[in-house]
C-alpha positions in Angstrom: 128.9 106.9 104.8 132.6 106.7 103.7 133.1 103.6 105.8 130.0 102.0 104.2 131.2 102.7 100.7 134.6 101.2 101.4 132.9 97.8 101.8 129.9 98.0 99.4 129.7 94.3 98.5 129.7 92.8 102.0 127.6 95.5 103.7 125.0 95.7 100.9 124.7 92.0 100.6 124.3 91.5 104.3 121.5 94.1 104.5 119.8 92.7 101.4 119.9 89.1 102.5 118.6 90.1 106.0 115.6 91.9 104.4 114.8 88.8 102.2 115.1 86.6 105.3 112.5 88.6 107.3 110.1 88.4 104.4 110.9 84.7 103.8 109.9 84.0 107.5 106.5 85.5 106.7 106.1 82.9 103.9 106.9 79.9 106.0 103.5 79.4 107.7 101.4 79.2 104.4 102.1 75.6 103.5 101.7 74.6 107.2 98.1 75.8 107.4 96.8 72.5 106.0 98.8 70.6 108.7 97.3 72.8 111.4 93.8 72.1 110.1 94.3 68.3 109.8 96.4 67.8 113.0 95.0 70.3 115.5 91.6 71.2 114.0 92.4 74.9 113.5 89.5 76.5 111.7 89.5 78.4 108.5 88.4 81.4 110.4 91.5 81.2 112.5 93.7 80.8 109.4 92.4 83.8 107.7 92.3 85.7 111.0 96.0 84.9 111.4 96.6 86.6 108.0 94.5 89.6 109.0 96.2 90.0 112.4 99.5 89.8 110.6 98.6 92.8 108.5 97.5 95.1 111.4 100.9 95.4 113.2 102.7 95.5 109.9 100.6 98.4 108.8 101.0 100.1 112.2 104.8 99.7 111.9 104.9 101.1 108.4 102.7 104.1 109.4 104.3 104.9 112.7 107.9 103.6 112.5 108.8 104.4 109.0 111.3 107.1 109.9 112.3 105.7 113.3 115.7 104.5 112.1 116.5 108.0 111.0 116.6 109.0 114.7 117.7 105.8 116.5 120.0 104.5 113.8 119.6 101.8 111.1 121.4 99.1 113.0 119.3 99.3 116.2 115.9 99.2 114.4 116.9 96.7 111.8 118.4 94.3 114.5 115.3 94.7 116.6 113.1 93.8 113.6 115.1 90.6 113.0 115.0 89.6 116.7 111.2 90.2 116.8 111.0 88.0 113.8 113.1 85.3 115.5 110.9 85.4 118.5 107.8 85.2 116.4 109.2 82.0 114.8 109.7 80.4 118.2 106.1 81.2 119.1 104.9 79.7 115.8 107.0 76.5 116.5 104.6 75.8 119.4 101.4 76.0 117.4 98.9 73.4 118.5 95.8 75.7 118.4 94.7 79.0 117.1 96.2 81.2 119.9 99.9 80.7 119.2 99.3 81.0 115.5 97.6 84.4 115.8 100.2 85.7 118.4 103.1 84.5 116.3 101.7 86.0 113.1 101.1 89.3 114.8 104.7 89.4 115.9 105.7 88.5 112.4 103.7 91.5 111.1 105.5 93.8 113.4 108.9 92.4 112.4 108.2 92.8 108.7 106.8 96.3 109.1 109.9 97.4 111.0 112.2 95.6 108.5 110.6 97.1 105.4 111.4 100.6 106.7 114.7 100.2 108.6 116.4 97.4 106.5 115.0 98.9 103.3 116.6 102.2 104.2 119.8 100.3 105.1 119.8 98.6 101.7 119.4 102.0 100.0 122.2 103.6 102.1 124.7 100.8 101.4 124.0 100.3 97.7 127.1 100.4 95.5 127.3 103.9 93.8 128.0 102.1 90.5 124.7 100.3 90.6 122.0 102.9 91.4 119.1 100.8 90.5 120.1 97.8 92.6 118.6 99.0 95.8 115.2 99.6 94.3 115.2 96.1 92.8 116.0 94.6 96.2 113.5 96.6 98.2 110.6 96.0 95.8 111.5 92.3 95.1 112.3 91.2 98.7 108.7 91.0 100.0 107.2 88.8 97.3 110.5 87.0 96.6 111.0 86.3 100.3 107.5 85.0 100.7 108.0 82.6 97.8 111.3 81.3 99.2 109.8 80.8 102.7 106.8 79.0 101.3 108.9 76.7 99.1 111.3 75.9 101.9 108.6 75.0 104.4 106.6 73.2 101.7 109.6 71.0 100.9 110.2 70.4 104.7 106.5 69.3 105.1 106.8 66.9 102.2 110.1 65.3 103.4 109.4 65.2 107.2 105.7 66.0 107.8 105.8 65.3 111.5 108.8 67.5 112.3 108.4 70.2 109.7 106.1 72.5 111.6 108.6 72.8 114.4 111.8 72.4 112.5 110.9 75.0 109.8 110.4 77.7 112.4 113.4 76.8 114.6 115.7 76.9 111.7 114.2 80.2 110.5 114.5 81.7 114.0 118.2 80.7 114.1 118.8 82.3 110.7 117.1 85.6 111.7 119.2 85.7 115.0 122.4 85.3 112.9 121.2 88.0 110.6 120.5 90.3 113.6 124.1 89.8 114.8 125.5 90.5 111.2 123.4 93.6 110.9 124.6 94.8 114.3 128.1 94.7 112.9 127.4 96.8 109.8 128.6 100.4 109.7 126.0 102.9 110.8 124.9 105.2 107.9 122.9 107.8 109.8 123.7 110.1 112.8 121.4 109.4 115.6 119.4 112.5 116.8 116.4 113.7 118.7 112.8 113.4 117.5 112.2 109.6 117.7 109.0 110.0 119.7 107.7 112.7 117.4 108.5 110.5 114.3 106.0 107.9 115.6 103.1 110.1 114.6 101.8 108.8 111.3 101.5 111.1 108.4 98.7 110.2 105.9 97.8 112.6 103.1 96.6 112.7 99.5 98.0 115.6 97.5 95.4 117.7 95.6 96.8 116.7 92.2 96.2 113.0 93.0 92.8 113.2 94.6 90.9 112.6 91.4 92.7 109.3 90.7 93.2 108.2 94.3 89.9 106.3 94.8 90.0 104.3 91.6 93.7 103.6 91.9 93.1 102.4 95.5 90.4 100.0 94.3 92.8 98.5 91.8 95.7 98.2 94.2 93.4 96.9 97.0 92.2 94.1 94.6 95.8 92.9 94.2 96.2 92.9 98.0 92.9 90.9 98.4 94.1 88.4 95.9 97.5 88.1 97.6 95.8 87.5 100.9 93.7 84.8 99.4 96.7 83.2 97.9 98.6 83.0 101.2 95.7 82.1 103.5 93.6 79.8 101.4 95.5 78.5 98.3 97.4 75.7 100.1 94.1 74.4 101.5 92.5 74.7 98.1 95.2 72.6 96.5 94.5 69.7 98.9 90.8 69.8 99.4 89.5 71.1 96.0 92.3 70.6 93.4 93.0 67.0 94.3 96.6 67.2 95.4 97.8 64.8 98.0 101.2 66.3 98.6 101.5 69.5 100.7 104.3 70.9 98.5 101.8 71.8 95.8 100.2 74.3 98.2 103.6 76.0 98.6 104.0 76.0 94.9 100.8 77.9 94.4 101.9 80.6 96.8 105.5 80.8 95.3 104.7 81.1 91.6 102.2 83.9 92.2 104.6 85.9 94.3 107.6 85.3 92.0 105.8 86.2 88.8 104.8 89.6 90.1 108.2 91.3 90.6 109.6 89.7 87.5 106.8 91.0 85.3 106.8 94.4 87.1 110.5 94.8 86.4 110.1 93.8 82.7 107.3 96.4 82.2 109.1 99.2 84.1 109.8 101.1 80.9 106.3 100.9 79.5 104.2 104.0 79.5 101.8 104.3 82.4 98.4 104.0 80.8 99.3 100.9 78.6 101.0 99.2 81.5 98.0 99.9 83.7 95.5 98.6 81.2 97.6 95.6 80.1 98.5 94.6 83.6 94.8 94.7 84.7 93.7 92.7 81.7 96.3 90.0 82.4 95.3 90.0 86.1 91.7 89.6 85.2 92.6 86.7 82.9 94.6 85.0 85.6 92.0 85.4 88.3 89.4 84.0 85.9 91.7 81.1 85.5 91.5 80.5 89.2 87.7 80.3 89.0 87.9 77.9 86.0 90.5 75.7 87.9 88.3 75.5 90.9 85.2 74.6 88.8 87.0 71.7 87.1 89.3 70.7 90.0 92.5 71.1 88.0 95.7 71.9 89.7 97.6 72.4 86.4 95.1 75.1 85.3 95.3 76.7 88.7 99.1 76.8 88.6 99.1 78.3 85.2 96.6 80.9 86.3 98.8 81.8 89.3 101.7 82.6 86.9 99.4 84.8 84.7 97.7 86.5 87.7 101.0 87.1 89.4 102.4 88.7 86.3 99.3 90.9 85.9 99.5 91.8 89.6 103.2 92.9 89.2 102.5 95.1 86.2 99.2 96.6 87.3 100.5 97.3 90.8 103.6 99.1 89.6 101.7 101.2 87.1 99.0 102.1 89.6 101.6 103.3 92.1 103.3 105.3 89.3 100.0 107.1 88.6 99.8 108.3 92.2 103.5 109.2 92.6 103.6 111.1 89.4 100.9 113.4 90.8 102.5 113.7 94.3 105.2 116.3 95.0 108.5 114.7 96.2 108.1 115.9 99.7 104.8 114.0 100.3 105.6 110.7 98.6 105.7 109.0 102.0 102.4 110.4 103.1 100.8 109.4 99.8 102.1 105.8 100.1 100.9 105.7 103.7 97.4 106.5 102.6 97.5 103.8 99.9 98.8 101.2 102.2 96.3 102.1 104.9 93.4 101.5 102.5 94.8 98.4 100.8 96.0 96.5 103.9 92.7 97.1 105.7 90.9 95.8 102.6 93.0 92.7 102.6 92.5 92.1 106.3 88.7 92.6 106.2 88.3 90.4 103.1 90.4 87.7 104.7 88.3 87.7 107.9 85.0 87.7 106.0 86.2 84.9 103.7 87.2 82.7 106.7 83.7 83.1 108.2 82.1 82.4 104.8 84.1 79.3 104.3 82.8 77.8 107.5 79.2 78.3 106.2 79.4 77.7 102.4 82.6 75.8 101.9 86.0 76.7 100.4 85.4 76.2 96.7 82.4 78.5 96.3 83.8 81.2 98.6 87.2 81.2 96.8 85.3 81.6 93.4 83.2 84.4 94.7 86.3 86.2 96.2 88.1 85.8 92.8 85.0 87.2 91.1 85.1 90.2 93.5 88.7 90.8 92.6 87.9 90.8 88.9 85.2 93.4 89.4 87.5 95.6 91.5 90.4 95.3 89.0 88.1 96.1 86.0 86.5 99.1 87.8 89.8 100.4 89.2 91.7 100.1 86.0 89.0 101.6 83.8 88.6 104.5 86.1 92.3 105.0 86.5 93.0 105.0 82.7 90.1 107.4 82.0 91.1 109.8 84.6 94.8 109.6 83.7 93.9 110.5 80.1 91.6 113.3 81.2 94.3 114.9 83.3 
């Protein structure tokens, strides 16, 4: 650790940029879904299925490999996560049907899951002692911020070079991840490798007794934010083109980016608010933004949709942070990881199932009505989860 602290700026920056890069790679496919549909006839079921299949290995990596770097070392697991991400991008560069899309997204899910634990821990280890809050800002902001960056970059590429962008975007991203893997491999190790790696793969999922009363309602609220996030990544770019009247593919990237950027900014701004007001206020804003999505779809307005994405993203950031605070305040320090695992298991599975069902429904009833119904479901879940959470928090 002394060696790491002697070079805090370069080591911390390298780990942080690498974490953002992995998350950015996961955002690259979103604006390209429209291209896959128009050029190769990839169905909506395959697009939403690709999002669902991305979630499953990500969830498995979070649950089973969360402490693997404690035993094998941060560098080994972090570099492996980056290399798996690079390989996934090379697979996605070959997409001409559903199969490589689904395989590539599954590999991306594994990469992100490994990176969130190993690179996230590396960021915490290497954070400058003079900036204790910096690591938390990076680890919480990297997933949504990275997705926004990746979506904007590939959206711009599609707009400038539509024929080459689907291949070029992933080849460039793969090269960046490979360079990041080399850079991470040169960082100073911050843990001493030891036995127990296989034993650490056993997932630990638990809900402490003090949190059991609020756990179901909090999970409903958090799951609603995940369902909305999945809808934004899987269907919003297609919605921009086929329903909201946009002819440029960059608009689809913009819908993904503004939602994911507004979340962490709003969450950070509201971090000092008391839990109950933050929960209620965030949920109200999220409901308003999601209602804006429905209105935008009804009138076919991209401007209204984009404004709603900012509002919904801000509500998502505040409500999500407050909901997690409700659970963690009721969890002893030693079981935080198990509590988070239980929440992630519920919420990621909710997002995966809703995405798959939405894809099937779109093939039957069309994109606009299914998107509106899905947003309506999110509003009901947010209202029920937030109301129950606030009432049970006050009763405790």
